[in-house]
mmCIF file as gemmi writes it, N, C-alpha and C atoms, coordinates in Angstrom:
data_model
loop_
_atom_site.group_PDB
_atom_site.id
_atom_site.type_symbol
_atom_site.label_atom_id
_atom_site.label_alt_id
_atom_site.label_comp_id
_atom_site.label_asym_id
_atom_site.label_entity_id
_atom_site.label_seq_id
_atom_site.pdbx_PDB_ins_code
_atom_site.Cartn_x
_atom_site.Cartn_y
_atom_site.Cartn_z
_atom_site.occupancy
_atom_site.B_iso_or_equiv
_atom_site.pdbx_formal_charge
_atom_site.auth_seq_id
_atom_site.auth_asym_id
_atom_site.pdbx_PDB_model_num
ATOM 1 N N . MET Axp A 1 ? -12.148 -37.392 6.538 1 0 ? 1 A 1
ATOM 2 C CA . MET Axp A 1 ? -13.026 -38.593 5.94 1 0 ? 1 A 1
ATOM 3 C C . MET Axp A 1 ? -13.234 -38.972 6.761 1 0 ? 1 A 1
ATOM 4 N N . ILE Axp A 2 ? -14.36 -39.464 6.854 1 0 ? 2 A 1
ATOM 5 C CA . ILE Axp A 2 ? -15.334 -40.927 7.961 1 0 ? 2 A 1
ATOM 6 C C . ILE Axp A 2 ? -15.296 -42.153 7.169 1 0 ? 2 A 1
ATOM 7 N N . CYS Axp A 3 ? -13.775 -42.818 7.717 1 0 ? 3 A 1
ATOM 8 C CA . CYS Axp A 3 ? -14.338 -44.117 6.893 1 0 ? 3 A 1
ATOM 9 C C . CYS Axp A 3 ? -15.462 -45.269 8.098 1 0 ? 3 A 1
ATOM 10 N N . THR Axp A 4 ? -16.267 -46.25 7.5 1 0 ? 4 A 1
ATOM 11 C CA . THR Axp A 4 ? -17.213 -46.787 7.697 1 0 ? 4 A 1
ATOM 12 C C . THR Axp A 4 ? -17.296 -47.344 8.6 1 0 ? 4 A 1
ATOM 13 N N . SER Axp A 5 ? -15.632 -48.724 8.721 1 0 ? 5 A 1
ATOM 14 C CA . SER Axp A 5 ? -14.937 -49.05 9.372 1 0 ? 5 A 1
ATOM 15 C C . SER Axp A 5 ? -14.487 -48.866 10.96 1 0 ? 5 A 1
ATOM 16 N N . ARG Axp A 6 ? -13.89 -47.731 10.81 1 0 ? 6 A 1
ATOM 17 C CA . ARG Axp A 6 ? -13.835 -46.916 11.642 1 0 ? 6 A 1
ATOM 18 C C . ARG Axp A 6 ? -14.842 -46.948 12.795 1 0 ? 6 A 1
ATOM 19 N N . VAL Axp A 7 ? -15.537 -45.978 12.469 1 0 ? 7 A 1
ATOM 20 C CA . VAL Axp A 7 ? -17.375 -45.989 13.067 1 0 ? 7 A 1
ATOM 21 C C . VAL Axp A 7 ? -17.795 -47.13 13.834 1 0 ? 7 A 1
ATOM 22 N N . ASP Axp A 8 ? -17.719 -48.066 12.614 1 0 ? 8 A 1
ATOM 23 C CA . ASP Axp A 8 ? -18.093 -49.024 13.897 1 0 ? 8 A 1
ATOM 24 C C . ASP Axp A 8 ? -17.462 -50.154 14.253 1 0 ? 8 A 1
ATOM 25 N N . ARG Axp A 9 ? -15.304 -49.785 14.554 1 0 ? 9 A 1
ATOM 26 C CA . ARG Axp A 9 ? -14.895 -49.719 15.524 1 0 ? 9 A 1
ATOM 27 C C . ARG Axp A 9 ? -15.123 -49.701 16.608 1 0 ? 9 A 1
ATOM 28 N N . ASN Axp A 10 ? -15.609 -48.331 16.82 1 0 ? 10 A 1
ATOM 29 C CA . ASN Axp A 10 ? -15.534 -48.035 18.03 1 0 ? 10 A 1
ATOM 30 C C . ASN Axp A 10 ? -17.08 -47.585 18.327 1 0 ? 10 A 1
ATOM 31 N N . ASN Axp A 11 ? -18.114 -48.147 17.61 1 0 ? 11 A 1
ATOM 32 C CA . ASN Axp A 11 ? -19.202 -48.761 18.396 1 0 ? 11 A 1
ATOM 33 C C . ASN Axp A 11 ? -19.531 -50.436 18.642 1 0 ? 11 A 1
ATOM 34 N N . LEU Axp A 12 ? -18.405 -51.091 18.012 1 0 ? 12 A 1
ATOM 35 C CA . LEU Axp A 12 ? -17.774 -52.179 18.352 1 0 ? 12 A 1
ATOM 36 C C . LEU Axp A 12 ? -16.955 -52.164 19.814 1 0 ? 12 A 1
ATOM 37 N N . THR Axp A 13 ? -16.618 -51.361 20.849 1 0 ? 13 A 1
ATOM 38 C CA . THR Axp A 13 ? -15.674 -51.02 21.631 1 0 ? 13 A 1
ATOM 39 C C . THR Axp A 13 ? -16.425 -50.255 22.452 1 0 ? 13 A 1
ATOM 40 N N . MET Axp A 14 ? -17.208 -49.446 22.439 1 0 ? 14 A 1
ATOM 41 C CA . MET Axp A 14 ? -17.95 -48.929 23.28 1 0 ? 14 A 1
ATOM 42 C C . MET Axp A 14 ? -19.015 -49.718 23.538 1 0 ? 14 A 1
ATOM 43 N N . ARG Axp A 15 ? -18.974 -50.817 23.007 1 0 ? 15 A 1
ATOM 44 C CA . ARG Axp A 15 ? -20.139 -51.732 23.503 1 0 ? 15 A 1
ATOM 45 C C . ARG Axp A 15 ? -20.003 -52.697 23.72 1 0 ? 15 A 1
ATOM 46 N N . THR Axp A 16 ? -18.295 -53.05 24.225 1 0 ? 16 A 1
ATOM 47 C CA . THR Axp A 16 ? -17.772 -54.567 24.427 1 0 ? 16 A 1
ATOM 48 C C . THR Axp A 16 ? -17.097 -53.909 25.869 1 0 ? 16 A 1
ATOM 49 N N . TYR Axp A 17 ? -16.213 -52.513 26.144 1 0 ? 17 A 1
ATOM 50 C CA . TYR Axp A 17 ? -15.602 -52.372 27.83 1 0 ? 17 A 1
ATOM 51 C C . TYR Axp A 17 ? -16.146 -51.621 28.375 1 0 ? 17 A 1
ATOM 52 N N . PRO Axp A 18 ? -16.882 -50.533 28.106 1 0 ? 18 A 1
ATOM 53 C CA . PRO Axp A 18 ? -17.839 -50.298 29.479 1 0 ? 18 A 1
ATOM 54 C C . PRO Axp A 18 ? -18.879 -51.025 29.85 1 0 ? 18 A 1
ATOM 55 N N . ARG Axp A 19 ? -18.938 -51.744 30.992 1 0 ? 19 A 1
ATOM 56 C CA . ARG Axp A 19 ? -19.254 -52.311 31.299 1 0 ? 19 A 1
ATOM 57 C C . ARG Axp A 19 ? -20.799 -52.126 31.794 1 0 ? 19 A 1
ATOM 58 N N . ARG Axp A 20 ? -20.718 -50.565 31.648 1 0 ? 20 A 1
ATOM 59 C CA . ARG Axp A 20 ? -23.005 -50.217 31.727 1 0 ? 20 A 1
ATOM 60 C C . ARG Axp A 20 ? -23.551 -50.188 30.455 1 0 ? 20 A 1
ATOM 61 N N . LEU Axp A 21 ? -22.717 -50.519 29.426 1 0 ? 21 A 1
ATOM 62 C CA . LEU Axp A 21 ? -23.14 -50.901 28.66 1 0 ? 21 A 1
ATOM 63 C C . LEU Axp A 21 ? -23.551 -51.725 27.875 1 0 ? 21 A 1
ATOM 64 N N . THR Axp A 22 ? -22.951 -52.759 27.931 1 0 ? 22 A 1
ATOM 65 C CA . THR Axp A 22 ? -23.124 -54.351 28.479 1 0 ? 22 A 1
ATOM 66 C C . THR Axp A 22 ? -24.679 -55.086 28.88 1 0 ? 22 A 1
ATOM 67 N N . ARG Axp A 23 ? -24.383 -55.828 28.445 1 0 ? 23 A 1
ATOM 68 C CA . ARG Axp A 23 ? -26.297 -56.403 29.359 1 0 ? 23 A 1
ATOM 69 C C . ARG Axp A 23 ? -26.349 -56.237 30.135 1 0 ? 23 A 1
ATOM 70 N N . SER Axp A 24 ? -27.841 -55.903 31.183 1 0 ? 24 A 1
ATOM 71 C CA . SER Axp A 24 ? -27.495 -55.706 32.438 1 0 ? 24 A 1
ATOM 72 C C . SER Axp A 24 ? -27.186 -56.233 32.876 1 0 ? 24 A 1
ATOM 73 N N . ASN Axp A 25 ? -26.546 -55.966 33.875 1 0 ? 25 A 1
ATOM 74 C CA . ASN Axp A 25 ? -25.341 -56.502 34.766 1 0 ? 25 A 1
ATOM 75 C C . ASN Axp A 25 ? -25.25 -55.463 36.644 1 0 ? 25 A 1
ATOM 76 N N . LEU Axp A 26 ? -24.569 -55.686 37.056 1 0 ? 26 A 1
ATOM 77 C CA . LEU Axp A 26 ? -24.173 -55.295 37.866 1 0 ? 26 A 1
ATOM 78 C C . LEU Axp A 26 ? -22.909 -54.448 38.141 1 0 ? 26 A 1
ATOM 79 N N . GLY Axp A 27 ? -23.233 -53.486 36.968 1 0 ? 27 A 1
ATOM 80 C CA . GLY Axp A 27 ? -22.608 -52.994 36.605 1 0 ? 27 A 1
ATOM 81 C C . GLY Axp A 27 ? -23.066 -51.055 35.747 1 0 ? 27 A 1
ATOM 82 N N . PHE Axp A 28 ? -24.197 -52.054 36.167 1 0 ? 28 A 1
ATOM 83 C CA . PHE Axp A 28 ? -25.75 -50.438 35.804 1 0 ? 28 A 1
ATOM 84 C C . PHE Axp A 28 ? -25.613 -48.924 36.336 1 0 ? 28 A 1
ATOM 85 N N . SER Axp A 29 ? -25.859 -48.195 35.313 1 0 ? 29 A 1
ATOM 86 C CA . SER Axp A 29 ? -25.695 -46.907 35.947 1 0 ? 29 A 1
ATOM 87 C C . SER Axp A 29 ? -27.167 -46.953 36.445 1 0 ? 29 A 1
ATOM 88 N N . GLU Axp A 30 ? -27.197 -46.1 37.658 1 0 ? 30 A 1
ATOM 89 C CA . GLU Axp A 30 ? -29.148 -45.302 37.901 1 0 ? 30 A 1
ATOM 90 C C . GLU Axp A 30 ? -28.897 -44.501 37.777 1 0 ? 30 A 1
ATOM 91 N N . SER Axp A 31 ? -28.171 -43.685 37.204 1 0 ? 31 A 1
ATOM 92 C CA . SER Axp A 31 ? -28.592 -42.684 36.884 1 0 ? 31 A 1
ATOM 93 C C . SER Axp A 31 ? -27.967 -42.058 35.379 1 0 ? 31 A 1
ATOM 94 N N . VAL Axp A 32 ? -28.557 -40.844 34.899 1 0 ? 32 A 1
ATOM 95 C CA . VAL Axp A 32 ? -27.742 -40.67 33.422 1 0 ? 32 A 1
ATOM 96 C C . VAL Axp A 32 ? -26.432 -39.59 34.069 1 0 ? 32 A 1
ATOM 97 N N . GLU Axp A 33 ? -27.17 -39.156 34.279 1 0 ? 33 A 1
ATOM 98 C CA . GLU Axp A 33 ? -25.15 -38.361 35.065 1 0 ? 33 A 1
ATOM 99 C C . GLU Axp A 33 ? -24.146 -39.54 34.644 1 0 ? 33 A 1
ATOM 100 N N . ASN Axp A 34 ? -24.418 -40.008 35.443 1 0 ? 34 A 1
ATOM 101 C CA . ASN Axp A 34 ? -23.153 -41.107 36.055 1 0 ? 34 A 1
ATOM 102 C C . ASN Axp A 34 ? -23.025 -41.849 34.696 1 0 ? 34 A 1
ATOM 103 N N . LEU Axp A 35 ? -23.824 -42.289 33.808 1 0 ? 35 A 1
ATOM 104 C CA . LEU Axp A 35 ? -23.561 -43.053 32.921 1 0 ? 35 A 1
ATOM 105 C C . LEU Axp A 35 ? -23.122 -42.162 32.199 1 0 ? 35 A 1
ATOM 106 N N . LYS Axp A 36 ? -22.751 -40.783 31.588 1 0 ? 36 A 1
ATOM 107 C CA . LYS Axp A 36 ? -21.746 -39.871 30.749 1 0 ? 36 A 1
ATOM 108 C C . LYS Axp A 36 ? -21.21 -40.337 31.406 1 0 ? 36 A 1
ATOM 109 N N . HIS Axp A 37 ? -20.935 -39.241 32.732 1 0 ? 37 A 1
ATOM 110 C CA . HIS Axp A 37 ? -19.989 -39.683 33.439 1 0 ? 37 A 1
ATOM 111 C C . HIS Axp A 37 ? -18.441 -40.639 32.753 1 0 ? 37 A 1
ATOM 112 N N . ALA Axp A 38 ? -18.954 -41.532 33.556 1 0 ? 38 A 1
ATOM 113 C CA . ALA Axp A 38 ? -18.19 -43.168 32.745 1 0 ? 38 A 1
ATOM 114 C C . ALA Axp A 38 ? -18.447 -43.309 31.038 1 0 ? 38 A 1
ATOM 115 N N . VAL Axp A 39 ? -18.903 -42.56 30.516 1 0 ? 39 A 1
ATOM 116 C CA . VAL Axp A 39 ? -18.392 -43.16 28.853 1 0 ? 39 A 1
ATOM 117 C C . VAL Axp A 39 ? -17.573 -41.77 28.476 1 0 ? 39 A 1
ATOM 118 N N . ALA Axp A 40 ? -17.993 -40.574 29.718 1 0 ? 40 A 1
ATOM 119 C CA . ALA Axp A 40 ? -16.567 -39.923 29.075 1 0 ? 40 A 1
ATOM 120 C C . ALA Axp A 40 ? -15.187 -40.632 30.057 1 0 ? 40 A 1
ATOM 121 N N . LEU Axp A 41 ? -15.284 -41.045 30.935 1 0 ? 41 A 1
ATOM 122 C CA . LEU Axp A 41 ? -14.556 -41.26 31.397 1 0 ? 41 A 1
ATOM 123 C C . LEU Axp A 41 ? -13.623 -42.545 30.657 1 0 ? 41 A 1
ATOM 124 N N . HIS Axp A 42 ? -14.036 -43.915 29.465 1 0 ? 42 A 1
ATOM 125 C CA . HIS Axp A 42 ? -13.959 -44.262 28.73 1 0 ? 42 A 1
ATOM 126 C C . HIS Axp A 42 ? -13.593 -44.195 27.981 1 0 ? 42 A 1
ATOM 127 N N . PHE Axp A 43 ? -13.568 -43.008 27.65 1 0 ? 43 A 1
ATOM 128 C CA . PHE Axp A 43 ? -12.872 -41.815 26.498 1 0 ? 43 A 1
ATOM 129 C C . PHE Axp A 43 ? -12.09 -41.276 26.675 1 0 ? 43 A 1
ATOM 130 N N . ALA Axp A 44 ? -11.991 -40.777 27.535 1 0 ? 44 A 1
ATOM 131 C CA . ALA Axp A 44 ? -10.541 -40.059 27.451 1 0 ? 44 A 1
ATOM 132 C C . ALA Axp A 44 ? -9.688 -41.26 28.191 1 0 ? 44 A 1
ATOM 133 N N . HIS Axp A 45 ? -9.859 -42.377 28.218 1 0 ? 45 A 1
ATOM 134 C CA . HIS Axp A 45 ? -8.597 -42.819 28.762 1 0 ? 45 A 1
ATOM 135 C C . HIS Axp A 45 ? -8.508 -43.99 27.648 1 0 ? 45 A 1
ATOM 136 N N . TYR Axp A 46 ? -9.043 -44.441 26.448 1 0 ? 46 A 1
ATOM 137 C CA . TYR Axp A 46 ? -8.967 -45.378 25.627 1 0 ? 46 A 1
ATOM 138 C C . TYR Axp A 46 ? -7.826 -43.823 24.581 1 0 ? 46 A 1
ATOM 139 N N . GLY Axp A 47 ? -8.608 -42.433 24.471 1 0 ? 47 A 1
ATOM 140 C CA . GLY Axp A 47 ? -7.131 -41.599 23.317 1 0 ? 47 A 1
ATOM 141 C C . GLY Axp A 47 ? -6.327 -41.4 23.957 1 0 ? 47 A 1
ATOM 142 N N . SER Axp A 48 ? -6.285 -41.346 25.261 1 0 ? 48 A 1
ATOM 143 C CA . SER Axp A 48 ? -4.782 -40.652 25.829 1 0 ? 48 A 1
ATOM 144 C C . SER Axp A 48 ? -4.146 -41.96 26.821 1 0 ? 48 A 1
ATOM 145 N N . CYS Axp A 49 ? -4.72 -42.554 27.228 1 0 ? 49 A 1
ATOM 146 C CA . CYS Axp A 49 ? -3.533 -43.37 27.563 1 0 ? 49 A 1
ATOM 147 C C . CYS Axp A 49 ? -3.516 -45.174 26.7 1 0 ? 49 A 1
ATOM 148 N N . ARG Axp A 50 ? -4.377 -45.389 26.373 1 0 ? 50 A 1
ATOM 149 C CA . ARG Axp A 50 ? -3.325 -47.05 25.285 1 0 ? 50 A 1
ATOM 150 C C . ARG Axp A 50 ? -3.175 -46.89 23.8 1 0 ? 50 A 1
ATOM 151 N N . ILE Axp A 51 ? -2.486 -47.676 24.214 1 0 ? 51 A 1
ATOM 152 C CA . ILE Axp A 51 ? -1.379 -47.906 22.979 1 0 ? 51 A 1
ATOM 153 C C . ILE Axp A 51 ? -2.016 -47.79 21.484 1 0 ? 51 A 1
ATOM 154 N N . ARG Axp A 52 ? -2.589 -47.399 20.735 1 0 ? 52 A 1
ATOM 155 C CA . ARG Axp A 52 ? -2.942 -48.755 19.487 1 0 ? 52 A 1
ATOM 156 C C . ARG Axp A 52 ? -1.752 -49.495 19.006 1 0 ? 52 A 1
ATOM 157 N N . ARG Axp A 53 ? -2.142 -50.766 19.105 1 0 ? 53 A 1
ATOM 158 C CA . ARG Axp A 53 ? -1.077 -51.728 17.993 1 0 ? 53 A 1
ATOM 159 C C . ARG Axp A 53 ? -0.585 -50.805 16.33 1 0 ? 53 A 1
ATOM 160 N N . SER Axp A 54 ? -2.094 -50.494 15.716 1 0 ? 54 A 1
ATOM 161 C CA . SER Axp A 54 ? -1.872 -50.517 14.513 1 0 ? 54 A 1
ATOM 162 C C . SER Axp A 54 ? -1.589 -48.748 14.304 1 0 ? 54 A 1
ATOM 163 N N . LEU Axp A 55 ? -1.633 -48.432 15.75 1 0 ? 55 A 1
ATOM 164 C CA . LEU Axp A 55 ? -0.738 -46.321 15.16 1 0 ? 55 A 1
ATOM 165 C C . LEU Axp A 55 ? 0.692 -46.825 15.489 1 0 ? 55 A 1
ATOM 166 N N . GLY Axp A 56 ? 0.396 -47.568 17.102 1 0 ? 56 A 1
ATOM 167 C CA . GLY Axp A 56 ? 2.087 -48.195 17.397 1 0 ? 56 A 1
ATOM 168 C C . GLY Axp A 56 ? 2.094 -46.299 18.975 1 0 ? 56 A 1
ATOM 169 N N . VAL Axp A 57 ? 1.623 -46.116 19.027 1 0 ? 57 A 1
ATOM 170 C CA . VAL Axp A 57 ? 1.263 -44.898 19.933 1 0 ? 57 A 1
ATOM 171 C C . VAL Axp A 57 ? -0.477 -44.492 19.849 1 0 ? 57 A 1
ATOM 172 N N . THR Axp A 58 ? -0.53 -43.517 20.954 1 0 ? 58 A 1
ATOM 173 C CA . THR Axp A 58 ? -1.677 -43.12 21.321 1 0 ? 58 A 1
ATOM 174 C C . THR Axp A 58 ? -3.123 -42.534 19.951 1 0 ? 58 A 1
ATOM 175 N N . PRO Axp A 59 ? -4.09 -42.833 19.869 1 0 ? 59 A 1
ATOM 176 C CA . PRO Axp A 59 ? -5.097 -41.324 19.538 1 0 ? 59 A 1
ATOM 177 C C . PRO Axp A 59 ? -5.153 -40.166 19.424 1 0 ? 59 A 1
ATOM 178 N N . ALA Axp A 60 ? -4.517 -40.347 20.848 1 0 ? 60 A 1
ATOM 179 C CA . ALA Axp A 60 ? -4.388 -38.34 21.115 1 0 ? 60 A 1
ATOM 180 C C . ALA Axp A 60 ? -2.941 -38.374 20.726 1 0 ? 60 A 1
ATOM 181 N N . MET Axp A 61 ? -2.019 -38.695 20.531 1 0 ? 61 A 1
ATOM 182 C CA . MET Axp A 61 ? -0.276 -38.444 20.048 1 0 ? 61 A 1
ATOM 183 C C . MET Axp A 61 ? -0.598 -38.704 18.491 1 0 ? 61 A 1
ATOM 184 N N . GLU Axp A 62 ? -1.791 -39.696 18.395 1 0 ? 62 A 1
ATOM 185 C CA . GLU Axp A 62 ? -1.854 -39.831 16.074 1 0 ? 62 A 1
ATOM 186 C C . GLU Axp A 62 ? -1.803 -38.081 15.975 1 0 ? 62 A 1
ATOM 187 N N . ALA Axp A 63 ? -2.902 -37.165 16.649 1 0 ? 63 A 1
ATOM 188 C CA . ALA Axp A 63 ? -3.698 -36.764 16.618 1 0 ? 63 A 1
ATOM 189 C C . ALA Axp A 63 ? -2.231 -35.324 17.075 1 0 ? 63 A 1
ATOM 190 N N . VAL Axp A 64 ? -1.485 -35.821 17.297 1 0 ? 64 A 1
ATOM 191 C CA . VAL Axp A 64 ? -0.781 -34.173 17.692 1 0 ? 64 A 1
ATOM 192 C C . VAL Axp A 64 ? -1.161 -33.612 18.699 1 0 ? 64 A 1
ATOM 193 N N . MET Axp A 65 ? -2.01 -34.276 19.924 1 0 ? 65 A 1
ATOM 194 C CA . MET Axp A 65 ? -3.471 -32.874 20.805 1 0 ? 65 A 1
ATOM 195 C C . MET Axp A 65 ? -1.945 -33.685 21.977 1 0 ? 65 A 1
ATOM 196 N N . ARG Axp A 66 ? -0.759 -34.535 22.475 1 0 ? 66 A 1
ATOM 197 C CA . ARG Axp A 66 ? -0.052 -34.835 23.009 1 0 ? 66 A 1
ATOM 198 C C . ARG Axp A 66 ? 1.206 -35.461 22.697 1 0 ? 66 A 1
ATOM 199 N N . ASP Axp A 67 ? 2.33 -35.719 23.988 1 0 ? 67 A 1
ATOM 200 C CA . ASP Axp A 67 ? 3.132 -35.487 23.289 1 0 ? 67 A 1
ATOM 201 C C . ASP Axp A 67 ? 3.755 -37.466 23.492 1 0 ? 67 A 1
ATOM 202 N N . TYR Axp A 68 ? 2.92 -37.713 25.042 1 0 ? 68 A 1
ATOM 203 C CA . TYR Axp A 68 ? 3.276 -39.048 25.569 1 0 ? 68 A 1
ATOM 204 C C . TYR Axp A 68 ? 2.339 -39.968 25.855 1 0 ? 68 A 1
ATOM 205 N N . VAL Axp A 69 ? 2.34 -40.309 26.167 1 0 ? 69 A 1
ATOM 206 C CA . VAL Axp A 69 ? 1.363 -41.653 27.116 1 0 ? 69 A 1
ATOM 207 C C . VAL Axp A 69 ? 1.423 -41.201 28.18 1 0 ? 69 A 1
ATOM 208 N N . TRP Axp A 70 ? 0.287 -41.063 28.297 1 0 ? 70 A 1
ATOM 209 C CA . TRP Axp A 70 ? -0.657 -40.637 30.36 1 0 ? 70 A 1
ATOM 210 C C . TRP Axp A 70 ? -0.639 -41.443 30.813 1 0 ? 70 A 1
ATOM 211 N N . THR Axp A 71 ? -0.658 -41.485 32.111 1 0 ? 71 A 1
ATOM 212 C CA . THR Axp A 71 ? -0.592 -43.146 32.748 1 0 ? 71 A 1
ATOM 213 C C . THR Axp A 71 ? -2.302 -42.844 33.552 1 0 ? 71 A 1
ATOM 214 N N . LEU Axp A 72 ? -2.406 -43.718 33.758 1 0 ? 72 A 1
ATOM 215 C CA . LEU Axp A 72 ? -4.158 -43.355 34.852 1 0 ? 72 A 1
ATOM 216 C C . LEU Axp A 72 ? -4.521 -42.803 35.539 1 0 ? 72 A 1
ATOM 217 N N . SER Axp A 73 ? -3.381 -42.995 36.939 1 0 ? 73 A 1
ATOM 218 C CA . SER Axp A 73 ? -2.801 -41.218 37.168 1 0 ? 73 A 1
ATOM 219 C C . SER Axp A 73 ? -3.317 -40.087 37.088 1 0 ? 73 A 1
ATOM 220 N N . GLU Axp A 74 ? -2.377 -39.878 35.753 1 0 ? 74 A 1
ATOM 221 C CA . GLU Axp A 74 ? -2.6 -38.26 35.288 1 0 ? 74 A 1
ATOM 222 C C . GLU Axp A 74 ? -3.527 -38.074 34.72 1 0 ? 74 A 1
ATOM 223 N N . LEU Axp A 75 ? -3.79 -38.979 34.137 1 0 ? 75 A 1
ATOM 224 C CA . LEU Axp A 75 ? -6.226 -39.147 33.475 1 0 ? 75 A 1
ATOM 225 C C . LEU Axp A 75 ? -6.737 -38.549 35.173 1 0 ? 75 A 1
ATOM 226 N N . LEU Axp A 76 ? -7.044 -39.464 36.09 1 0 ? 76 A 1
ATOM 227 C CA . LEU Axp A 76 ? -8.007 -39.566 37.102 1 0 ? 76 A 1
ATOM 228 C C . LEU Axp A 76 ? -7.408 -37.507 38.224 1 0 ? 76 A 1
ATOM 229 N N . ALA Axp A 77 ? -5.715 -37.215 38.105 1 0 ? 77 A 1
ATOM 230 C CA . ALA Axp A 77 ? -5.173 -36.298 38.65 1 0 ? 77 A 1
ATOM 231 C C . ALA Axp A 77 ? -6.345 -34.716 38.464 1 0 ? 77 A 1
ATOM 232 N N . PRO Axp A 78 ? -6.691 -33.817 39.994 1 0 ? 78 A 1
ATOM 233 C CA . PRO Axp A 78 ? -8.071 -33.154 39.078 1 0 ? 78 A 1
ATOM 234 C C . PRO Axp A 78 ? -6.867 -31.888 38.181 1 0 ? 78 A 1
């Protein structure tokens, strides 16, 4: 079941955190490919590295996809 408050929260997070999606500034994407990579990196970090206060764990841990919080170096490792 999709809750509209969660969708709204996700939209607010996407408008707030990645600088490429906020108003025109120095962090704009010069190509669509760069924008895709930046958004993918944001979602990977948001889901696997950041602990949510409301959950007490990361969203990936809550969904039983991971069993520990990833570090940024683990996320970026090939």
